[in-house]
C-alpha positions in Angstrom: 176.5 182.0 51.3 177.8 185.6 51.1 174.2 186.9 51.0 173.2 185.1 54.2 176.4 186.1 55.9 175.8 189.8 55.1 172.2 189.5 56.5 173.4 187.9 59.7 176.2 190.5 59.9 173.6 193.3 59.5 171.5 191.9 62.3 174.5 191.6 64.6 175.4 195.2 63.8 171.8 196.2 64.6 171.9 194.3 67.9 175.2 196.0 68.8 173.6 199.4 68.0 170.6 198.7 70.2 172.8 197.5 73.0 174.9 200.7 72.7 171.7 202.8 72.8 170.6 201.0 76.1 174.0 201.9 77.5 173.2 205.5 76.6 170.1 205.1 78.7 172.2 203.8 81.6 174.7 206.7 81.2 171.9 209.3 81.4 170.6 207.6 84.6 174.1 207.8 86.1 174.2 211.5 85.2 170.8 212.0 87.0 169.0 212.8 83.7 166.0 210.6 84.4 163.6 212.4 82.1 166.0 212.2 79.2 166.7 208.6 80.0 163.0 207.8 79.8 162.7 209.6 76.5 165.6 207.6 75.0 164.3 204.3 76.4 160.8 204.9 75.1 162.3 205.5 71.6 164.1 202.2 71.8 161.0 200.3 72.9 159.1 201.7 70.1 161.3 199.7 67.7 160.2 196.0 67.6 163.9 195.0 68.0 164.3 197.1 71.1 161.0 195.9 72.5 162.3 192.3 72.3 165.1 193.2 74.7 164.7 192.6 78.4 166.8 195.6 79.2 164.3 198.1 77.8 161.5 196.8 80.0 163.8 196.7 83.0 164.7 200.4 82.5 161.1 201.3 81.7 160.0 199.9 85.1 162.8 201.5 87.0 162.6 204.9 85.3 158.8 205.3 85.5 158.9 204.1 89.1 161.5 206.8 90.0 159.4 209.5 88.2 156.2 208.4 89.9 157.9 208.4 93.3 159.6 211.8 93.1 157.5 214.8 94.3 159.2 216.9 91.6 158.1 214.7 88.7 155.1 212.7 89.6 152.6 215.4 88.5 154.5 215.9 85.3 154.2 212.2 84.5 150.7 211.1 85.7 150.9 207.8 83.8 154.3 206.9 85.2 153.1 204.6 87.9 150.8 202.7 85.6 153.6 202.4 83.0 156.0 201.1 85.7 153.5 198.5 86.8 152.9 197.2 83.3 156.6 197.2 82.6 157.2 195.2 85.7 155.0 192.4 84.5 156.6 192.4 81.1 160.1 192.3 82.6 159.3 189.5 85.1 157.9 187.4 82.3 161.0 188.0 80.1 163.7 187.6 82.8 162.5 185.0 85.4 166.1 184.6 86.7 166.2 188.4 87.3 169.6 188.7 85.6 169.1 192.4 85.0 168.2 193.1 88.6 171.3 191.1 89.8 173.5 193.2 87.4 171.9 196.7 87.8 169.9 196.6 91.1 166.3 196.3 92.3 165.6 200.0 92.6 162.3 199.8 90.6 160.9 197.0 92.8 161.7 199.0 96.0 160.2 202.2 94.6 157.0 200.5 93.5 156.8 198.6 96.9 157.2 201.8 99.0 154.7 203.7 96.9 152.1 201.0 97.1 152.6 200.5 100.8 152.4 204.2 101.6 149.4 204.7 99.4 147.8 201.8 101.3 148.5 203.3 104.7 146.8 206.6 103.5 143.7 204.8 102.2 143.6 202.6 105.3 143.6 205.7 107.5 140.8 207.2 105.4 138.9 203.9 105.6 138.6 203.6 101.8 138.9 199.8 102.2 138.7 198.6 98.5 141.5 201.1 97.5 143.5 200.2 100.5 143.2 196.5 99.7 144.3 197.1 96.1 147.3 199.1 97.3 148.5 196.6 99.9 148.0 193.7 97.4 150.3 195.6 95.1 152.8 196.0 98.0 152.7 192.3 98.6 153.3 191.6 94.9 156.5 193.7 94.9 157.7 192.7 98.3 157.4 189.0 97.4 160.1 189.6 94.7 162.2 191.5 97.2 162.0 189.1 100.0 162.0 185.8 98.1 165.1 186.9 96.1 166.9 188.2 99.2 167.3 191.7 97.7 166.7 193.2 101.1 168.8 192.8 104.2 166.3 190.4 105.8 166.0 186.7 106.4 162.2 186.7 106.2 160.5 185.0 103.3 157.8 187.6 103.0 156.7 191.0 104.2 154.4 190.2 107.1 153.1 193.7 107.5 152.0 194.1 103.9 150.2 190.8 104.0 148.5 191.6 107.2 147.3 195.0 106.0 146.1 193.4 102.7 144.1 190.9 104.8 142.7 193.6 107.1 141.7 195.9 104.2 140.0 193.1 102.2 138.2 191.9 105.4 136.9 195.5 106.0 135.9 195.7 102.3 133.9 192.5 102.9 136.1 190.6 100.4 136.3 187.6 102.7 137.9 185.2 100.1 140.7 187.6 99.4 141.2 188.3 103.1 141.3 184.5 103.8 144.0 184.1 101.1 146.3 186.6 102.8 145.5 185.4 106.4 146.2 181.8 105.2 149.7 182.8 104.1 150.5 184.0 107.6 148.8 181.0 109.2 150.7 178.5 107.0 153.9 180.3 108.0 152.8 179.8 111.7 153.1 183.4 112.4 152.6 184.5 116.0 152.4 187.8 117.8 150.0 190.0 119.7 146.4 189.2 118.5 147.7 187.0 115.7 145.6 184.2 117.2 142.6 186.1 115.6 144.0 185.2 112.2 143.5 181.5 112.9 140.1 182.2 114.4 139.0 184.2 111.3 140.0 181.3 109.1 138.1 178.9 111.3 135.0 181.1 111.2 135.2 181.2 107.4 135.5 177.4 107.3 132.3 177.2 109.4 130.4 179.7 107.3 131.5 178.2 104.0 131.0 174.6 105.1 134.6 174.1 104.2 135.7 171.1 106.2 139.3 170.9 104.9 139.8 174.7 105.3 138.3 174.7 108.8 140.4 171.8 110.2 143.5 173.2 108.6 142.9 176.5 110.4 142.2 175.0 113.8 145.1 172.5 113.6 147.5 175.3 112.8 145.9 177.3 115.6 146.3 174.5 118.1 150.0 174.2 117.1 151.0 177.8 117.6 148.4 178.8 120.2 147.8 175.6 122.2 146.3 177.5 125.2 143.4 178.9 123.1 140.1 177.2 123.3 139.8 175.6 119.8 137.3 173.1 120.9 134.5 175.7 120.8 135.2 176.2 117.1 135.0 172.5 116.4 131.7 172.0 118.2 130.3 175.1 116.4 131.4 173.6 113.0 129.7 170.4 113.9 126.6 172.1 115.2 126.1 174.2 112.1 127.2 171.7 109.4 126.3 168.2 110.8 122.9 166.6 111.0 121.5 165.8 114.4 122.4 162.1 113.8 126.0 163.0 112.9 126.3 165.3 115.9 125.1 162.5 118.2 127.5 160.0 116.5 130.5 162.3 116.9 129.6 162.9 120.6 128.9 159.3 121.4 132.2 158.0 119.8 134.2 160.7 121.5 132.6 160.1 124.8 133.2 156.3 124.6 136.8 156.9 123.5 137.4 159.4 126.3 138.7 162.0 123.9 136.2 164.8 124.6 137.5 167.7 126.6 135.8 169.6 129.4 134.9 172.4 126.9 133.6 170.0 124.3 131.3 168.4 126.8 130.1 171.9 127.7 129.5 172.9 124.1 127.8 169.6 123.2 125.5 170.2 126.2 124.5 173.5 124.6 124.0 171.7 121.2 121.7 169.1 122.7 119.6 171.3 124.9 119.0 173.6 122.0 117.7 170.9 119.7 114.2 172.3 120.4 115.1 175.4 118.4 116.4 173.5 115.4 114.3 170.4 115.1 110.5 169.9 114.5 110.0 166.5 116.0 108.9 167.2 119.6 109.4 163.5 120.6 113.1 164.0 120.6 113.2 167.1 122.8 113.2 165.3 126.2 115.7 162.8 125.0 118.2 165.4 123.9 117.7 167.6 126.9 118.7 164.7 129.1 121.7 164.1 126.8 122.6 167.7 127.4 122.4 167.3 131.1 124.7 164.3 130.8 127.2 166.3 128.8 127.2 169.2 131.4 127.7 166.8 134.2 130.7 165.2 132.4 132.1 168.7 131.9 131.8 169.3 135.6 133.4 165.9 136.4 136.4 167.0 134.4 136.6 170.3 136.3 134.6 170.7 139.5 135.2 174.5 139.3 133.2 174.8 136.1 130.4 176.9 137.4 128.7 177.2 134.0 128.4 173.4 133.7 126.9 173.1 137.2 124.6 176.0 136.6 123.3 174.5 133.3 122.4 171.3 135.1 120.6 173.3 137.8 118.6 175.4 135.3 117.4 172.3 133.4 116.1 170.7 136.6 114.7 174.0 137.8 112.7 174.2 134.5 111.6 170.6 135.0 110.4 171.6 138.5 108.6 174.6 137.2 106.8 172.6 134.5 105.7 170.0 137.1 104.6 172.7 139.5 102.6 174.4 136.7 100.9 171.1 136.0 100.2 170.6 139.7 98.5 174.0 139.9 96.5 173.3 136.7 95.3 170.0 138.3 94.3 171.9 141.5 92.3 174.3 139.3 90.7 171.3 137.5 89.7 169.8 140.9 88.2 173.1 142.0 86.3 173.3 138.7 85.0 169.7 139.2 83.9 170.5 142.7 82.2 173.8 141.7 80.3 172.0 138.9 79.5 168.8 140.8 76.0 167.7 139.8 73.4 167.4 142.5 71.5 164.1 142.0 68.4 163.7 144.2 67.4 160.4 142.8 68.8 157.8 145.2 69.2 155.2 142.4 71.1 157.6 140.2 73.0 159.2 143.1 75.3 156.3 143.7 76.3 156.1 140.0 76.9 159.9 139.9 79.0 159.8 143.0 81.1 157.0 141.6 81.7 158.8 138.3 82.6 162.0 140.2 85.0 160.1 142.4 86.6 158.5 139.3 87.1 162.0 137.8 88.6 163.5 140.9 90.7 160.5 141.7 92.3 160.6 138.2 93.2 164.3 138.8 94.6 163.5 142.2 96.6 160.6 140.8 98.1 162.9 138.2 99.0 165.4 140.9 100.8 162.7 143.0 102.9 161.9 139.9 103.7 165.5 139.0 104.4 166.4 142.7 107.0 163.6 142.8 108.6 165.0 139.6 108.6 168.4 141.2 110.1 167.2 144.5 112.8 165.2 142.7 113.8 168.0 140.4 113.7 170.7 143.1 116.3 168.8 145.2 118.5 168.2 142.2 118.3 171.9 141.2 119.1 173.0 144.7 122.1 170.7 144.8 123.6 172.0 141.5 122.7 175.7 142.3 124.6 175.3 145.6 127.6 173.9 143.7 127.4 177.0 141.4 127.2 179.3 144.4 130.1 177.8 146.2 132.3 178.0 143.1 131.6 181.7 142.4 130.8 183.4 145.7 134.4 184.0 146.6 135.9 184.1 143.1 137.7 187.3 142.2 137.7 188.6 139.6 134.4 187.4 138.1 133.4 187.8 134.4 130.1 189.5 133.6 128.7 186.1 132.7 129.8 184.7 136.0 128.2 187.7 137.8 125.0 187.1 136.0 125.0 183.3 136.8 125.7 184.0 140.5 122.9 186.5 140.8 120.4 184.2 139.1 121.6 181.3 141.2 120.9 183.0 144.5 117.5 184.1 143.2 116.6 180.6 142.1 117.7 179.2 145.4 115.6 181.7 147.3 112.6 180.7 145.1 113.1 177.0 145.7 113.6 177.2 149.5 110.5 179.4 149.7 108.6 176.7 147.9 109.9 174.0 150.2 109.2 176.2 153.2 105.6 176.7 152.2 105.2 173.0 151.3 105.8 172.1 155.0 104.1 175.1 156.6 102.0 173.9 159.5 103.1 170.3 159.0 106.8 170.2 160.0 108.0 173.2 162.1 111.6 172.0 162.2 111.8 171.6 158.5 110.0 174.9 158.0 112.5 176.8 160.1 115.4 175.2 158.2 114.0 176.1 154.8 113.0 179.6 156.0 116.6 180.2 157.1 118.0 179.2 153.7 115.3 181.3 152.0 116.4 184.4 154.0 120.1 183.7 153.4 119.7 183.7 149.6 117.0 186.3 149.4 119.3 188.7 151.2 121.9 188.2 148.4 119.6 189.4 145.6 121.4 191.7 143.2 124.5 192.0 145.4 127.1 190.5 143.0 128.2 193.3 140.8 
């Protein structure tokens, strides 16, 4: 028993000695002898018994951080910052309750935070994005300890500025996953401020690109909560357009339409989705069906807001294109008739002449019948196009200010109206003078407005 007692007594004496030595480190610090304190502390940590003490790693962090920060010593101790960073990780693992910090202060954390942040600002200004990202991530690491443990005079739970810079720098370095992680911290905290809505939009865009449904809806739901006036519907329709099959898009639209849950902007966006099916699908039989579905969606957007010029214009353009297609077919049929007449066979044999004439009439009648059909299509669509172009014109002609898109739509609308009234004018030329005069007046009205909306 005496043997074991003496061993334990020796260990106790050794621990007391080591503790006394760490007090010497603290005394040197209080005297401002930082370099001597570092030398003494390094000696203690070289001993396995000293290395097992939390205090040694706390002082190593604090001393090296101070030496790395001071202009007078940082060149003399080029490894001080790295040593401080490594010591911090060791200390945090050994003292999760931060008893040493509570007793002796968080100076090391503050020094490391300020150095990381300032280095990040310098790299950010120089546009060395990967290094800036690394610096600001370090600043976030240290500031999290500071803010979460209430070591600073702040009620905030994290350093918004460091996190925002870490996100920016990673985004500029094309490290989108890292950028998203930092932006998400701000979004989950429902941060708001000037241009902070772009955080939620970035996350929504990443959800779209990565086909991440959960991440996408998390971003726009948070965005809707803190920025309810932003148009989040566009993002949802874009997600659906990129990541859903045509059948799924149609199902989503039809269910929302039947339930009355689709907004004006969703109708407008789905209209674009449906009329652009031609560019994404290979089955030509579905083009006409989805173009009409697109027209339906645009009309419903307009019904929700009769000042939605873009919805009215889109309806007009689709019918204008239908008119043009029909008019082109009409012109092609006229050329076919001319060709038939130019190549009409001359049959002198009376017996064969009757049969030849009958065959020729059958051919020309078929072309004329087709032309009656396409002419009706042209007339129906020209009237619908004029109606919706006039709606567009009325909405935008006196609007101030107008966006560049609205200016373009207005200028195209008056040009299309001039073209259509010119067509109608020529259609009745020499047949209906009253109608001719009315159409000519409308043609001149809109033709005079060509290029005037700037």
